[in-house]
C-alpha positions, 0 to 999 in steps of 0.5 A: 817320225813325229817329234816334240820337245815335250809329250804330255800323256793325259788331257784333263785339266792338268795336262791342258794347263801344262800344255798352255804354260809350256807353249807360252814359253815357246816349248814345242808341246804334243798332248795325247788324250786317249778319249776326249779332253777333260772326259774323265776325272776333270769332267766328273768333279764338283768344281770346288776351289778352296784354300783351306788345307792342313798342309802349308804346301797345299795352301800356298799352291791353292792361294796362287791357283785362286788368283789365277782363276780370278784373272782367268778370263783376262789372261786366257780369253775364256770364262772360268765361271769362278763364283767365290761363294766361299767354303764353310767347313762344319765341325762337330767333334772337339778334335776337329775344332782343335785341328782347325784352330792350328790350321787357322794359325798357319793360314794367317801365317801364309797370308790366307787372311780372309779365312775366319771362325764362324759359330753355329748361329752365323752358320745357320744364317749363311746356310738356312737349311743347315742343322746346327744342333751338334755344330761346335764351330766352322771355318769360312773362307769367302775367296773359296768357291766353285768354277767350271771344269769344262770352261777352265779345261777348254780355255786352257786347251784353246789357248795352248793351241793358239800358241802352237801346241798340238792336242790330239784326242783319241790317241793312247800312249802304248809305250815309252822308249828308254835308252841309257836311263833316259826317255827317247820317245813315246809309242802311241796308237797313232804311231811313234813320237821322238821326245826327250821329255814325258809328262805323266798327267794321266790321273787315276791311270798314271801308274799304267803310264809309269809302268810303261817306263818301269816306274811304280807310281803310288796312286790308287783310283777311288770312285766318288759320287755326285748327285744334282737335285731338281729345282730347290728354291730353299737354297740361295745361289749365294749359299757357300760350298758347305762341308760336313767334315765328319762325314765328308758330305758336301753341297753347293748350289748348281743351276737351280738345284743343289749338287751333293757329294760324299766319300764312300769310305768303305769302298776299296780302290777300283776303276768302276764309275757306274753309279752305286744307287745303294750308296746314293741312298746313304748319301741322301740320308746323311744330307737329310740329317745335316740339312733336313730340307734336302730330304724333299729334293729329288735326284735329277742326275747322278754320276761317279768319277775317280779320285787319284789318291796317293798315300799322303793325299798330296800330288806328285809333282816334278821329275822321277829321279830314276828316269831322266826325262820322265816327269809327273803331275798326278795323284792330286787326291781329289784336288786336281781341278783346283790345283792345276792352274798353279801346279802347271805354272810352277812345274813349267818354271821348275823345268825351264828355270830350275826354280819356281816362285813357290817351293814345290819340293814337298810334292816331289816323288822322293818323299816316298823313299824318304818316308817323309809323308805329311798327310793332308788331313782336309780331304773330302 
C-alpha cells in the first residue's frame, strides 16, 4: 500500500503552496486533486492581492503574503506576475468612512504604513473613468495589487515536485480511515494510502471531505461572477484595483481590457458555476453608474467560480480538535489566492515547530464552539 507522511486533499493554490512548504522541510507529501491543479476556485478568481482588511489577523497574514509574492520569482524560480498597482476602496456612506478610519488606525499599528486616505479629487485622477459625485473618501494601499493565479499555483506545484512531493491529478479522495480517534489512512479512486495526517484543502468541497471523517465544517459555496471586456484604452494599465465598497463592484486592468466582478448578495449558496447573464446585466449596469465609460465596453468573456464562505468570512486553519491527524486549510471566503502563501508557511511551522512566526490562533476551528466570531467586514 502506498503511504505518505501527509496527504493533502485538494490541488488549488493552498494545497500546492502547502505541498511546497512541507516538502521544503523534508516531509513526504502526497497531494490529491480530483480534476487538474488549480482548476476550480483558484483558476476562476480575479487574482487580487490586498492587505486592507478589517481584522488584524488577516492584515498580518496578508502583509506576509505580499512579501512572499514580491520574492516569489527568486524563491520559486517562476514568475508570479505580481503587479503592485494598488487597491482603491471607494466609500460612499458615512458609516463606511468611520469604519475605515478605525481600520486605518489598526493598519498603521500593525505596520501597513503605505495605506493612506484619498479624497474624491485624487481618486478621479487615479481612476480617470470613476464617477466620484457621491464619494466621501477612499483608502489606497500601493503595495496591494494583482498576481496570476495560474503562475503562482504552477510555480508552487513545480517547486514541490522538485523537492520530492507527489502531486496526483485525476484522483479523488473517497474516504478517510479512522481508528481510536486518529487518522489512519485515505481511500481514493486510485487505491488506499496509509497516512497519519490529512490536510483538507478542498475549498468549497471541504465539508464533504470533513464528513468522510465524521466532521462538520461550516463552509458554504457561493457563486461569484467575473467578466472581461474587449480592448478598453480609456483605462491605463496602472489603474488600481478599484472597489465600490457599497455594491462590492470591482474592476482592474486585464490584458488590453478590464476585468469586472461583483457579488450577487441575493443568491443562495450552491455549486452552480454557469454564468447567470441576467446578473451580469445588473453588474454592468452598476459598473456604468460607477464608471460611465464602461457602458461602452463589450464583454469578451465571462465565467463564475465559487467562494468558500465561513460564518465569519475568515479561513479555518489548523488541526480539528475532535480528530487527531486531521488539519484544515479552507474557508478563505474569497481570499484564498492572496492568503495562501503565508497560510501554507505558517501551517507548516505550526505542524512541525508547534509555533508560528505570526499567531494564527484566531483562525482555529475552536472559535466556532466558543462563539468567538469576529466578522471580517472587508469582504467583496
